[in-house]
C-alpha positions in Angstrom: -13.3 -0.8 -16.8 -11.6 -1.4 -13.4 -12.9 -4.5 -11.6 -12.2 -4.3 -7.9 -11.1 -7.4 -6.0 -13.9 -8.8 -3.8 -11.4 -8.8 -0.9 -11.4 -5.0 -1.2 -15.1 -4.4 -2.0 -16.4 -6.4 1.0 -14.1 -4.9 3.6 -14.7 -1.4 2.3 -18.4 -1.9 2.7 -18.0 -3.3 6.2 -15.8 -0.3 7.1 -18.4 2.2 5.8 -21.1 0.4 7.7 -19.1 0.3 11.0 -18.4 4.1 10.7 -22.0 4.9 9.8 -23.0 3.2 13.1 -21.3 5.9 15.2 -20.7 4.4 18.7 -18.5 6.6 21.1 -16.1 4.5 23.1 -15.8 1.9 20.3 -13.0 1.2 17.8 -12.9 0.0 14.3 -9.7 -1.9 13.5 -8.7 -2.1 9.9 -6.2 -5.0 9.7 -4.2 -6.3 6.8 -0.7 -7.0 5.5 1.5 -4.0 4.7 0.8 -2.8 1.2 -2.6 -4.5 0.8 -4.5 -1.1 0.4 -5.7 -0.3 3.9 -4.8 3.4 3.7 -6.4 3.8 0.3 -9.6 2.1 1.6 -9.7 4.2 4.7 -9.2 7.5 2.9 -11.8 6.5 0.3 -14.4 5.9 2.9 -13.5 9.0 4.9 -13.7 11.1 1.8 -17.1 9.6 0.9 -18.4 10.4 4.4 -16.8 13.7 5.1 -15.3 15.0 1.9 -17.2 18.3 1.6 -15.5 20.9 3.9 -18.1 23.5 2.9 -20.6 21.7 5.0 -18.5 21.3 8.1 -19.1 24.6 9.7 -16.5 27.3 10.6 -13.8 26.0 12.9 -15.2 22.4 12.8 -13.8 19.2 11.4 -15.5 15.8 11.4 -12.3 13.7 11.5 -8.6 13.9 12.2 -5.8 11.4 11.3 -2.3 10.9 12.6 0.3 8.2 12.9 1.4 6.2 16.0 5.1 6.6 15.8 8.0 5.4 17.9 10.3 8.1 19.2 14.1 7.9 19.4 14.1 5.7 22.5 12.2 3.0 20.5 9.2 2.8 22.9 5.7 4.1 22.3 5.1 7.4 24.0 1.5 8.3 25.0 2.6 11.9 25.5 3.9 12.1 21.9 0.7 10.6 20.5 -1.3 13.3 22.5 0.9 16.0 21.0 0.3 14.7 17.5 -3.4 14.5 18.0 -3.5 18.0 19.5 -1.6 19.4 16.5 -4.0 17.8 14.1 -6.9 19.4 16.0 -5.5 22.9 15.8 -3.3 22.8 12.7 -4.7 20.0 10.6 -3.0 18.6 7.5 -6.1 16.9 6.2 -4.0 14.4 4.2 -6.9 12.0 4.4 -9.1 14.5 2.5 -6.6 15.5 -0.2 -4.9 12.2 -1.0 -6.7 10.8 -4.0 -9.4 13.4 -3.7 -11.3 15.1 -6.5 -11.1 18.8 -5.6 -10.7 21.4 -8.4 -7.4 23.3 -8.1 -9.0 26.6 -6.9 -11.0 24.9 -4.1 -8.0 22.9 -2.9 -5.8 26.0 -2.9 -8.3 27.9 -0.8 -8.6 25.1 1.7 -4.8 24.8 2.0 -4.5 28.5 2.5 -6.8 28.3 5.5 -4.8 25.4 6.8 -1.6 27.4 6.5 -3.3 30.2 8.5 -4.3 27.7 11.2 -0.7 26.4 11.4 0.7 29.9 11.7 -1.7 30.7 14.6 -1.1 27.4 16.4 2.6 27.9 16.1 2.2 30.9 18.4 -0.4 29.5 20.7 0.6 25.9 21.2 2.0 24.9 24.6 5.8 24.5 24.4 6.0 22.3 27.5 3.1 20.3 29.0 2.7 17.0 30.9 1.1 14.0 29.3 -2.0 14.6 31.4 -2.2 18.2 30.4 -2.0 17.3 26.7 -4.8 14.7 27.0 -6.9 17.3 28.9 -6.5 19.7 26.1 -7.5 17.1 23.6 -10.6 16.2 25.7 -11.7 19.9 25.5 -10.8 20.4 21.9 -12.5 17.4 20.3 -16.1 18.6 21.1 -15.3 22.2 20.2 -14.0 21.1 16.8 -17.1 18.9 16.3 -14.7 16.0 15.7 -16.4 12.5 15.8 -13.7 10.3 14.3 -10.0 9.9 15.1 -8.0 7.8 12.7 -4.7 6.3 14.0 -2.4 4.6 11.6 0.4 2.1 12.3 -1.2 1.2 15.7 1.1 -1.8 16.2 3.5 0.8 17.7 1.3 0.7 20.8 2.6 -2.8 21.4 6.2 -1.5 22.0 6.2 -0.6 25.7 8.4 -0.5 28.8 8.0 -3.5 31.0 5.7 -1.7 33.4 3.2 -0.7 30.8 0.6 -2.8 29.0 -0.8 -2.1 25.5 -4.3 -2.7 27.0 -3.7 0.4 29.2 -3.3 2.6 26.2 -6.4 1.2 24.5 -8.5 1.6 27.6 -7.4 5.2 28.0 -8.3 5.9 24.4 -11.8 4.3 24.9 -12.4 6.4 28.0 -11.4 9.5 25.9 -13.8 8.4 23.2 -16.7 7.9 25.6 -16.3 11.3 27.2 -15.9 13.2 24.0 -18.3 11.3 21.7 -15.5 10.1 19.5 -15.0 6.8 17.6 -11.5 5.6 16.8 -10.3 4.1 13.4 -7.3 2.0 14.1 -5.2 0.7 11.2 -2.4 -1.8 11.4 -0.9 -5.2 10.4 -2.1 -8.5 11.9 -0.1 -8.2 15.1 -2.4 -5.3 16.1 -4.9 -8.0 17.1 -2.9 -8.4 20.3 -4.2 -4.9 21.3 -7.6 -6.3 22.1 -7.0 -10.0 22.7 -5.7 -9.5 26.2 -8.9 -8.0 27.6 -12.5 -9.2 27.0 -13.9 -5.7 27.7 -11.8 -4.4 24.8 -12.9 -7.1 22.5 -16.6 -6.3 23.0 -15.9 -2.7 21.9 -13.9 -3.6 18.8 -15.2 -4.1 15.3 -12.5 -5.8 13.1 -12.4 -5.3 9.3 -9.9 -7.7 7.7 -8.3 -6.7 4.4 -6.8 -9.8 2.8 -4.4 -10.1 -0.1 -5.1 -12.4 -3.1 -4.7 -15.9 -1.9 -4.7 -19.5 -3.3 -6.5 -20.4 0.0 -9.6 -18.8 -1.5 -10.5 -20.2 -4.9 -12.8 -17.2 -5.6 -9.6 -15.0 -5.7 -8.3 -16.7 -8.9 -10.5 -14.8 -11.4 -10.0 -11.3 -9.8 -6.2 -12.0 -9.7 -6.2 -12.8 -13.4 -8.2 -9.7 -14.0 -5.6 -7.7 -12.1 -2.8 -9.1 -14.2 -4.8 -8.3 -17.3 -5.2 -4.7 -16.1 -1.5 -4.4 -15.2 -0.5 -5.8 -18.6 -2.0 -2.7 -20.3 0.3 -0.5 -18.1 3.6 -2.1 -18.9 5.5 -2.8 -22.1 5.8 -6.6 -22.2 7.7 -8.9 -24.5 4.4 -10.8 -25.0 0.9 -9.5 -24.6 -0.2 -12.3 -22.3 3.2 -12.5 -20.4 1.7 -11.9 -17.0 -1.3 -14.2 -17.6 1.2 -17.0 -18.3 2.8 -16.8 -14.9 0.1 -16.1 -12.3 1.3 -18.7 -9.8 4.9 -17.4 -10.0 3.8 -13.8 -9.4 1.5 -14.8 -6.5 4.3 -16.8 -4.9 6.8 -13.9 -5.4 4.5 -11.2 -3.9 2.2 -13.0 -1.4 -0.8 -11.6 -3.4 -0.2 -8.1 -2.0 -1.1 -5.5 -4.6 1.8 -3.1 -3.8 4.3 -5.9 -3.9 3.0 -6.9 -7.4 3.4 -3.4 -8.7 6.9 -3.0 -7.1 8.0 -6.3 -8.7 6.9 -5.1 -12.2 8.5 -1.7 -11.6 11.8 -3.4 -10.8 11.5 -5.6 -13.9 10.8 -2.5 -16.0 13.8 -0.7 -14.6 16.0 -3.8 -15.3 14.9 -3.9 -18.9 15.5 -0.2 -19.2 19.0 -0.5 -17.8 19.7 -2.9 -20.7 18.2 -0.5 -23.2 15.2 -2.7 -23.9 11.7 -1.1 -24.1 9.9 -4.4 -23.3 10.3 -6.4 -20.1 10.5 -10.2 -20.4 9.8 -13.1 -18.1 13.5 -13.2 -17.4 13.4 -9.6 -16.1 10.6 -10.4 -13.8 12.2 -13.6 -12.5 15.5 -11.7 -11.9 13.6 -9.3 -9.6 12.2 -11.8 -7.2 13.1 -11.3 -3.6 16.0 -13.3 -2.1 14.9 -16.4 -0.2 15.2 -14.8 3.3 13.0 -11.9 2.2 10.5 -14.2 0.6 10.2 -16.3 3.8 9.7 -13.1 5.8 7.0 -12.0 3.4 5.2 -15.3 3.6 5.5 -15.4 7.4 3.6 -12.2 7.5 0.9 -13.4 5.0 0.5 -16.7 6.9 0.3 -14.9 10.2 -2.4 -12.7 8.8 -4.4 -15.6 7.4 -4.3 -17.4 10.8 -5.4 -14.2 12.6 -8.4 -13.9 10.3 -9.6 -17.5 10.8 -12.6 -18.1 13.1 -11.6 -19.5 16.4 -12.2 -23.2 17.4 -14.9 -23.4 20.0 -15.3 -27.2 19.8 -13.6 -28.0 23.2 -15.4 -25.3 25.1 -18.7 -26.3 23.4 -18.2 -29.9 24.5 -17.5 -28.8 28.1 -20.7 -26.7 28.1 -22.8 -29.6 26.8 -21.4 -31.9 29.4 -22.2 -29.5 32.3 -25.6 -28.7 31.0 -26.4 -32.4 30.6 -25.3 -33.0 34.2 -27.4 -30.2 35.5 -30.6 -31.1 33.6 -33.3 -32.9 35.6 -34.1 -36.5 34.4 -36.8 -36.5 31.7 -36.6 -32.7 31.1 -38.1 -31.6 27.9 -35.8 -29.2 26.0 -38.1 -28.8 23.0 
């Protein structure tokens, strides 16, 4: 039986609750280190909520998903994002629906045939040249027609890479206005630096729900048992020199991977390949140790993990609270009863 890490179960529940409470003009930010499982979590929740196309209605689609990418000039382009969203509205890929989904082959084939037909039609009808404003205008008209209520944007930290005269807050505010006018809610996924997208503007912060997706960490004693359970589960998937090899080195594995699931799997895969290159069917502790990252890479990994943990911590309000108390005390009339 697979036992899910509490750091996955809790955030997944919060993500589902945040999306169930549909609020146009608001955003749900799914934040965690790269490789921690954010995409898997997001797709799982989206499939749970919208995973039956037979109920969507002809020509309608409850959600779209695309990536925020950086073009060749290395700066974020609002126009390119608009083009990508417009393409998903008219020629959807529905990767979020199929990746890890449970469709029978005939149903999946039928859906993909319809998507291919949409792509062929859109290739003829799509505008070859349009201004940024024209693209966003087409999106504003298309979202309600499609019945689309959720827009998922992945790798949103690209929004931070701008020319000097452009603020990331401008992009977020524009997306929020679009969401309000079309009845859409955004799902924004990224690493910890994405918190800068709302931190610069109090109005943005009030419209943001943050779901943190943490790795396994020694900072949380409750993570120890789930981490050992994970190593037990992985032990059954690899040929090891000793049955309890991984359980004998949990601190080393955590230190080598930052507690990030994909990093743990990649480490073991590298060790497996190393053993295979030497014509050995079982990996040893020596194989695993030889596949640790170099010092510079380990330091970069842990910088990202520590940055995430600091971003997730509750803020310190003590100084502001003391100032408030002092001002209230000065303003209160002598002998005032506050009971």
